[in-house]
Backbone as a ProteinNet text record, in pm:
[ID]
protein_1_A
[PRIMARY]
MEVKTERFELRLETEILNRIDEWRSEQSDLPNRSEAVRRLLNLGLGSPENRQLFQIMRFQILTAAKTKGIGNGLSEGYVYAWESGVYPLFDDGADHHVPFADQFKISRASIEELSKHLDECWREKKVPSFYELEDYYAVRSGRSSWDRSSLIIACRYMFLKDLFDDAFWKSLLKKMDHPSEARSITRKFNVQTDVYLN
[TERTIARY]
719.7	807.3	840.1	958.7	1046.3	1047	967.3	976.3	1129.2	1134.2	1258.6	1281.7	1368.1	1342.7	1497.5	1536.8	1685.9	1695.1	1797.3	1874.1	1845.1	1807.1	1788.4	1774.9	1882.2	1946.8	1876.3	1818.2	1766.1	1790.8	1826.6	1855.4	1751.7	1688.9	1602.9	1586.2	1486.7	1575.6	1532.1	1567.7	1555	1377.9	1296.4	1176.3	1065	1172.2	1026.2	1121.3	1204.2	1241.5	1154.5	1159.6	1077	931.6	890.2	702.1	726.7	810.4	801.5	812.1	893.5	888.7	837.8	693.3	575.4	480.8	496.2	393.3	390.5	555.3	512.3	507.3	538.6	536.4	343.8	342.4	184.6	99.2	183.5	178.6	180.7	96.5	95.2	192.4	278.3	349.5	502.7	475.3	614.8	728.9	716.1	752.5	898.1	1019.7	1091.8	1112.1	1223.3	1171.2	1182.9	1247.3	1254.3	1156.6	1090.4	949.6	834.7	852.1	750.6	707.4	866.5	879.6	802.9	828.5	770.6	638.7	521.6	410.9	333.9	374.5	376.9	395.8	472.1	489.2	315.3	324.4	207.8	90	61.6	-82.9	-58.2	21.6	57.5	-5.2	95.9	97.9	-66.3	-109.5	-253.7	-127.6	-251.4	-177	-243.3	-189	-271.8	-391.7	-431.5	-532.7	-673.7	-622.5	-719.7	-679.9	-658.1	-609.5	-693.7	-694	-759.2	-911.6	-906.6	-1112.4	-1124	-1040.1	-1129.7	-1102.9	-1038	-1028.9	-1159.1	-1240.8	-1357.8	-1472.9	-1440.6	-1567.3	-1603.1	-1470.7	-1448.8	-1530.9	-1504.4	-1542.3	-1700.6	-1771.9	-1898.9	-1950.5	-1915.2	-2023.3	-1933.8	-1865.9	-1914.8	-1955.4	-1945.2	-2065.8	-2227.7	-2282.4	-2350.8	-2424.2	-2378.1	-2385.4	-2388.3	-2299.3	-2308.7	-2417	-2438.2	-2554.5	-2703.5	-2750.5	-2857	-2876.8	-2755.7	-2776	-2773.9	-2767.3	-2760.8	-2894	-2882.5	-2966.6	-2966.9	-3061.4	-3045.5	-2865	-2942.5	-2769.6	-2676.7	-2657.4	-2511.2	-2578.7	-2500.5	-2523.9	-2346.4	-2435.1	-2334.1	-2200.7	-2182	-2075.9	-1999	-2069.8	-2020.4	-1952.9	-2002.9	-1984	-1839.2	-1848.9	-1715.8	-1596.2	-1558	-1535.2	-1477.9	-1528.2	-1472.6	-1388.8	-1446.1	-1386.1	-1269.6	-1269.1	-1099.8	-1041.8	-1087.7	-949.2	-968.6	-1101.3	-1129.5	-1236	-1096.8	-1190.9	-1316.5	-1457	-1598.1	-1687.4	-1573	-1548	-1749.2	-1775.8	-1985.9	-2063.4	-2020.1	-2111	-2129.8	-2209.5	-2180.2	-2294.5	-2399.6	-2543.1	-2460.7	-2385.6	-2346.2	-2255.4	-2201	-2084.3	-1966.2	-1954.2	-1866.1	-1764.4	-1682	-1627.8	-1565.4	-1596.4	-1517.4	-1447.1	-1422.9	-1329.8	-1230.3	-1236.9	-1104.4	-1066.6	-1092.8	-1031.1	-883.2	-781.8	-679.7	-678.7	-685	-678.7	-708.2	-748.8	-814.7	-664.7	-665.7	-583.5	-503.2	-661.7	-686	-725.5	-672	-721.9	-828.1	-884.6	-966.4	-923.8	-805.7	-791.9	-702.8	-682.3	-699.7	-821.7	-875.9	-1052.6	-1111.3	-1097.5	-1125.4	-1094.5	-973.9	-807	-852.8	-886	-900.2	-1085.6	-1161.3	-1293	-1278.4	-1268.9	-1291.7	-1255.4	-1058.6	-992.1	-1078	-1201.4	-1274.5	-1382.6	-1420.5	-1515.8	-1513.8	-1392.8	-1383	-1380.1	-1254.2	-1289.8	-1433.8	-1531.4	-1656.5	-1714.3	-1733.4	-1771.2	-1664.3	-1557.9	-1569.6	-1507.4	-1601.2	-1649	-1503.9	-1428	-1238.3	-1284.3	-1323.3	-1319.8	-1210	-1070.6	-923.9	-944	-911.7	-904.7	-815.5	-842.3	-804.1	-628.1	-581.8	-442.1	-379.6	-489.3	-407.5	-481.1	-556.7	-575.3	-433.3	-359	-241.6	-193.2	-116.5	-40.9	-14.7	-129	-218.8	-140.2	-141.4	-119.9	24.4	118.6	285.4	254.1	164.2	199.5	263.3	236	311.4	505.5	534.5	676.8	730.9	586.7	646.8	688.7	589.4	617.4	520	453.4	296.7	255.6	140.1	194.4	49.6	-27	-170.1	-45.4	-129.9	-97.3	-186.3	-169.8	-295.6	-388.5	-365.4	-456.8	-539.2	-507.4	-537.9	-601	-639.6	-677	-806	-777.7	-946.1	-1058.1	-933.5	-1045	-1177	-1145.7	-1110	-1205.1	-1220.9	-1318.1	-1459.3	-1397	-1533.5	-1564.8	-1543.1	-1624.6	-1722.5	-1628.2	-1724.8	-1814.9	-1812.9	-1907.2	-1982.4	-1947.3	-2089.1	-2174.8	-2099.1	-2229.9	-2268.5	-2280.6	-2323.4	-2307.8	-2181.3	-2164.9	-2034.3	-2125.5	-2106.2	-2200.8	-2225.2	-2268.3	-2256.8	-2289.1	-2279.6	-2177.2	-2167.5	-2025.6	-1929.4	-1926.8	-1756.8	-1726.1	-1778.8	-1768.5	-1705.3	-1778.8	-1708.4	-1651.1	-1622.5	-1474.6	-1328.7	-1366.9	-1288.1	-1207.8	-1343.6	-1302.1	-1277.5	-1181.8	-1262.1	-1118.5	-1191.4	-1142.5	-959.4	-878.6	-807	-673.5	-759.1	-716.7	-658.3	-711.2	-696.7	-716	-619.3	-560.5	-658.9	-659.8	-769.2	-847.2	-773	-815.2	-942.4	-912.2	-994.5	-1134.3	-1127.8	-1274.8	-1343.2	-1300.5	-1412.4	-1463.8	-1431.8	-1482.5	-1607.1	-1640.8	-1805.7	-1888	-1817.6	-1868.3	-1981.6	-2041.3	-2157.8	-2132.5	-2211.3	-2156.4	-2215.7	-2172.3	-2210	-2111	-2280.4	-2185.6	-2096.5	-2217.5	-2177.1	-2067.9	-2013.4	-1940.1	-1769.2	-1772.9	-1698	-1678.4	-1712.2	-1638	-1590.5	-1482	-1409.1	-1390.6	-1417.9	-1384.7	-1277.1	-1129	-1023.8	-966.9
381.3	514	419.6	405.9	354.5	463.1	396.7	431	506.4	640.9	710.6	653.9	563.7	510.9	603.8	640.5	654.7	547.2	555.9	425.8	546.7	446.7	494.1	475.2	448.6	334.8	432.4	279	303.9	208.3	233.7	175.8	138.4	18	40.3	-94	-111.4	-108.3	-241.4	-391.5	-505.5	-562.7	-477.7	-500.2	-505.6	-398	-336.9	-446.6	-431.7	-534.4	-698.9	-710.9	-869.5	-817.7	-711.8	-671.4	-669.6	-581.6	-639.6	-677.2	-798.7	-994.5	-1072.6	-1040.9	-1120	-1067.6	-910.1	-899.9	-917.8	-992.4	-976.6	-1172.8	-1210.5	-1367.3	-1399.2	-1278	-1295.7	-1284.7	-1243.2	-1184.9	-1294.1	-1342.1	-1504.7	-1413.6	-1334.5	-1351	-1315.9	-1317.8	-1360.4	-1295.2	-1078	-1013.9	-988.7	-955.5	-937.1	-753.7	-764.9	-653.4	-533.6	-454.6	-384.1	-386.3	-442.2	-465	-397.9	-505.1	-495.5	-345.1	-296.1	-153.7	-55.7	-60.7	1.5	-29.8	-137.1	-174.2	-73.3	-117	-47.3	136.6	131.4	271.9	366.9	226.9	313.3	336.4	180.5	165	342.8	307.3	442.7	543.3	542.7	734.3	743	621.8	617.8	627.6	575.6	560.1	725.3	756.3	895.4	938.8	757.5	748.7	781.3	706.1	722.1	861.7	945.1	1063.5	1173.6	1146.4	1186.8	1187.7	1055	999.4	1053.9	1038.3	1133.7	1289.4	1324.1	1473.2	1515.9	1412.3	1451.5	1426.6	1306.1	1263.9	1389.4	1420.6	1554	1669.2	1758.7	1856.5	1789.8	1666.7	1707.1	1678.3	1635.1	1667.7	1827.9	1863.4	1974	2063.1	2064.7	2130.8	2127.7	1973.6	1955.8	2019.3	2018.5	2125.7	2250.1	2304.6	2437.8	2479.3	2408.3	2400.3	2399.1	2270.2	2227.2	2247.3	2279.4	2276.8	2140	2112	2060.3	1951	1822.8	1743.8	1648.6	1598.8	1444.5	1380.7	1352.3	1239.2	1291.6	1425.3	1541.9	1589.9	1547.7	1605.3	1684.5	1805.3	1886.7	1861.5	1741.3	1691.6	1664.7	1545.3	1506.8	1553.6	1728	1800.9	1834	1897.6	1930.4	1831	1690.7	1589.5	1636.4	1688.8	1628.3	1754.2	1863.7	2046	2013.8	1995.2	1959.4	1843.4	1684.8	1655.6	1532.4	1530.6	1425.9	1311.1	1204.5	1069.9	1075.2	1105.2	1074.9	940.3	921.4	792.3	763.4	913.6	908.5	904.8	870.8	958.8	791	671.5	521.6	533.3	637.4	587.5	645	695.2	828.3	707.2	649.4	558	604.2	730.7	799.2	796.5	769	840	658.1	566	407.9	387.4	423.5	383.3	454.8	543.3	660.1	701.7	564.4	611.5	644.7	562.8	620.1	766.9	826.3	980	1083.2	1046.8	1141.7	1197.2	1333.8	1342.2	1302.3	1288.3	1249.6	1110	972.2	854	872	714	695.2	601.7	545.9	486.3	619.2	740.8	836.4	950.2	926.4	1001.6	860.8	712.3	632.6	674.8	633.1	667.2	804.5	934.8	990	1031.7	993.6	1056.9	878.3	775.7	726.7	814.1	827.1	872.2	978.9	1064.3	1137	1136.9	1023.1	933.3	886.1	821.2	796	911	997.7	1116.2	1180.5	1160.9	1227.6	1130.6	991.7	860	898.2	939.6	984	1040.4	1195.4	1285.7	1382.4	1340.3	1396.6	1489.4	1536.8	1638.6	1731.9	1719.7	1744.7	1912.3	2061.2	2134.2	2087.2	2202.8	2124.5	2164.9	2240.3	2217.8	2110.4	2053.4	1925.4	1834.1	1836.1	1699.1	1763.7	1851.6	1912.3	1824.6	1843.9	1729.7	1623.3	1532.5	1405.4	1334.4	1433.2	1356.4	1420.9	1493.6	1532.6	1660.5	1669.8	1776.6	1892.4	2008.9	2065.5	2034.4	1942.5	1891.3	1822.9	1734.5	1737.7	1615.1	1575.2	1428.3	1347.8	1360.9	1298.8	1352.1	1229.4	1250.9	1377.7	1397.4	1480.7	1645.5	1745.4	1878.5	1984.8	2068.2	2166.4	2192.8	2199.3	2223.4	2112.7	1939.4	1852.6	1815.4	1846.8	1871.7	1895.7	2059.3	2111.9	2050.5	2040.7	2042.5	1854.7	1746.7	1614.3	1670.5	1807.7	1819.5	1910.1	1992.3	2004.3	1898.2	1832.2	1743.9	1670.5	1621.3	1551.2	1603.3	1779.6	1896.5	1905	1937.6	1907.8	1703.2	1668.8	1483.3	1517.9	1603.1	1618.1	1546.5	1516.5	1386.8	1470	1423.5	1448.5	1572.2	1588.2	1754.7	1884.3	1992.2	2117	2150	2039.5	2084.4	1997.9	1925.5	1841.8	1975.9	2053.5	2168.2	2257.8	2297.3	2424.7	2388.1	2262.4	2239.5	2208.1	2123.1	2120.5	2271.2	2381.8	2500	2605.6	2542.3	2605.7	2772.6	2858.3	2997.3	3001.5	3033.2	3067.1	2926.8	2807.3	2724.4	2601.1	2760.4	2655.7	2730.7	2754	2860.5	2932.1	3015.6	3123.3	3057.5	2988.1	2951	2825.4	2772.4	2644.8	2659	2815.1	2868.8	2830.2	2821.9	2773.4	2612.4	2550	2428.5	2462.7	2486	2505.2	2643.5	2684.7	2788.5	2721	2779.1	2737.2	2747.9	2604	2554.4	2660	2691.5	2805.8	2728.2	2623.3	2591.1	2690.2	2799.6	2844.8	2962.1	2966.4	3058	2934.4	2810.8	2762.5	2633.5	2655	2509.2	2596	2584.5	2626.1	2487.6	2475	2455.4	2453.4	2422.4	2428.7	2276.2
-2216.8	-2192.6	-2083.1	-1992.6	-1906.4	-1790.6	-1701	-1598.8	-1513.1	-1513.4	-1442.7	-1257.3	-1211.1	-1090	-1095.2	-922	-867.4	-734.7	-729.1	-621.9	-495.9	-411.7	-219.8	-155.4	-7.9	22.2	137	271.1	374.3	469.4	565.7	723.6	809.3	812.9	920.7	1003.8	1110.8	1296.9	1203.6	1280.7	1280.1	1273.7	1385.1	1357.9	1284.5	1225.9	1119.3	1012.5	971.5	904.5	818.6	1040.1	1044.8	970.8	1020.4	1024.1	820.9	751.1	608.5	588.6	596.1	575.2	575.4	698.5	730.3	602.5	596.6	561.4	382.5	378	188.1	165.4	274.7	293.1	295.6	306.7	309.1	170.5	84.7	-80.9	-170.3	-247.9	-334.1	-377.5	-455.5	-522	-480.1	-340.6	-251.3	-322.2	-326.7	-323.2	-323.8	-337.1	-282.4	-172.6	-109.7	53.2	-24.9	-181.3	-236.2	-296.7	-365.7	-390.2	-303	-178.2	-87.6	-28.8	-13.7	15	-25	-215.8	-285.2	-254.2	-210.1	-255	-134.9	-5.1	97.8	129.4	41.3	37	-42.7	-206.3	-228.7	-203.1	-53.3	25.6	156.8	169.3	244.6	211.8	80.2	16.9	-25.6	-97.4	-178.3	-338.1	-398.7	-567.7	-604.8	-688.7	-724.4	-821.7	-870.7	-903.6	-789	-712.1	-545.4	-534.1	-501.3	-483.5	-517.4	-697.3	-754.3	-731.6	-745.3	-739.2	-554.8	-477.4	-328.4	-347.2	-425.3	-450.5	-508.2	-651.7	-685.9	-614.1	-526.3	-434.5	-364.7	-268.8	-215.3	-253.9	-378.9	-476.1	-453	-528.7	-561.2	-442.1	-313.9	-155.1	-149.5	-156.1	-28.3	-203.6	-345	-409.3	-378.2	-295.2	-293.6	-175.7	-89.4	51.5	45.3	-31.4	-107.6	-151.9	-252.4	-402.9	-367.2	-209	-173.8	-26	12.7	149.4	227.6	397.8	419.9	473.5	408.4	469.5	326.2	281.7	244.7	207.8	380	390	383.7	440.9	438.4	548.9	657.8	802.9	793.1	876.4	880.8	960	1014.9	1060.5	936.1	843.4	748.1	657.6	627.7	557.1	583.6	710.8	773.9	772.2	804.3	804.9	683.7	584.5	397.2	371.6	452.9	397.8	500.4	585.4	644.3	686	629	600.6	733.9	782.7	914.5	839.8	887.5	871.8	935.2	864.6	910.1	951.5	1096.3	1174.4	1211.4	1269.8	1251	1217.4	1071.7	966.4	927.2	940.6	920.2	759.9	837.9	714.7	611.7	579.1	434.6	462.5	354.9	270.9	196.8	184.3	5.6	62.3	211.8	239.7	250.2	328.1	297.4	227.1	48.2	-21.4	-8.1	49.9	49.7	236.7	300.3	461.5	442.7	317.9	346.9	302.5	271.5	230.6	277.3	426.9	524.6	606	628.3	682.4	873.1	882.9	1012	1014.4	1059.2	999.3	1059.6	1072.3	1113.5	1265.2	1266.4	1431.4	1503.6	1420.4	1508.2	1531.8	1473.3	1581.3	1620.1	1604.1	1696.3	1827	1822.7	1926.6	2042.1	2010.9	2063.5	2102	2062.7	2079.4	2229.9	2214.9	2240.7	2419.8	2403.9	2552.9	2587.3	2493.5	2576.6	2586.1	2568.6	2614.5	2773.7	2766.5	2944.6	2995.3	2957.3	3055.9	3157	2958.6	3011.8	3103.6	3075.9	3165.6	3311.5	3317.8	3436.3	3592.9	3461	3525	3504.9	3426.9	3428.2	3332.4	3229.8	3143.8	3141.5	3010.4	3019.5	2955	3006.1	2928.8	2808.7	2689.9	2549.1	2614	2687.2	2729.9	2797.9	2912.1	2934.4	2786.9	2710.1	2583.6	2519.9	2485.9	2403.8	2515.1	2640.6	2691.5	2741.1	2719	2725.7	2587.8	2450.3	2281.5	2292.1	2439.9	2383.6	2268.1	2211.2	2129.1	2108.3	2236.4	2260.9	2281.1	2264.9	2294.9	2169.8	2079.8	1925.9	1907.5	2026.9	2028.7	1966.8	1908.4	1916.3	1730.2	1703.3	1528	1558.6	1659.2	1674.1	1680.2	1656.2	1670.5	1706.4	1717.4	1767.7	1676.9	1543.8	1458.9	1447.6	1403.7	1418.8	1566.6	1648.5	1730.3	1745.8	1724.8	1685.3	1597	1463.4	1380.5	1408.6	1490.9	1566.8	1639.6	1705.7	1833	1757.7	1684.5	1611.6	1533.7	1465.6	1385	1515.6	1652.5	1731.7	1757.4	1827.9	1823.8	1737.9	1562.4	1524.3	1473.9	1541.4	1548.3	1692.9	1768.2	1917.6	2010.5	2022.9	2082.3	2215.9	2310.4	2473.4	2471.4	2564.4	2675.9	2627.6	2694.8	2703.2	2769.7	2893.8	3015.7	2991.1	2913.3	2791.4	2767.8	2681.6	2580.1	2652.2	2779.4	2895.6	2922.5	2946.1	3073.3	2925	2861.7	2733.2	2703.5	2718.9	2649.9	2820	2861.4	3022.1	2967.5	3043.4	3001.1	3029.3	3021.8	3004.9	3035.6	2972	2964.4	2794.7	2752.6	2566.7	2483.3	2331.8	2262	2212.3	2168.3	2117.1	1978.3	1901.4	1773.8	1840.2	1925.2	1993	2035	2042.1	2064.8	1949.9	1837.8	1634.5	1725.9	1748.2	1809.1	1796.2	1838.1	1905.9	1849.9	1733.4	1646.8	1593.5	1519.2	1454.7	1333.9	1231.5	1163	1029.6	898.8	785.8	696.2	583.7	465.7	364.8	395.6	205.4	288.4	395.6	463	522.5	546.5	613.2	533.4	432.1	314.7	194.6	167.9	77.1	-63.5	-169.8	-298	-342.2	-278.5	-328.3	-272.5
[MASK]
++++++++++++++++++++++++++++++++++++++++++++++++++++++++++++++++++++++++++++++++++++++++++++++++++++++++++++++++++++++++++++++++++++++++++++++++++++++++++++++++++++++++++++++++++++++++++++++++++++++

């Protein structure tokens, strides 16, 4: 069966075209630019098969957590990461997520950079409020890969992994200096009510 295609024209900056050319020159079959862009899109979006396998693994992990509870290699943070779509960077002991790194909504690079920034703030004893964190990432101006929801999710994952101390989280959630939904960051985690099998 022939795959239906549609013509799509795209204008790119020279720098991006150079990066595409560099990538395709590293491929053994040296694809043309169009094929290189198709392959890069597939890598970025993930293949349908990979997405399906990711959903199967997610369902298995969440089902195990709901039926057997936390333990047996499943921590609160790890289950929350799978449930909410944040790459579980601080769960090296469990490796079910490794083959599916590109399927998480909040990427490894994003959670790594955020945790590094917050760690520097903590060490320097200059912990930002949540609104200050949003300003640092230009969330409210809309010029960021972060949005309020993903920052809350990422911070909640780090809280559930016991990163930082109580004083850090109190500073981040300083009274009148965070949105009401950010209070969920330090809420107690309950597998039965906080995990949805959808």
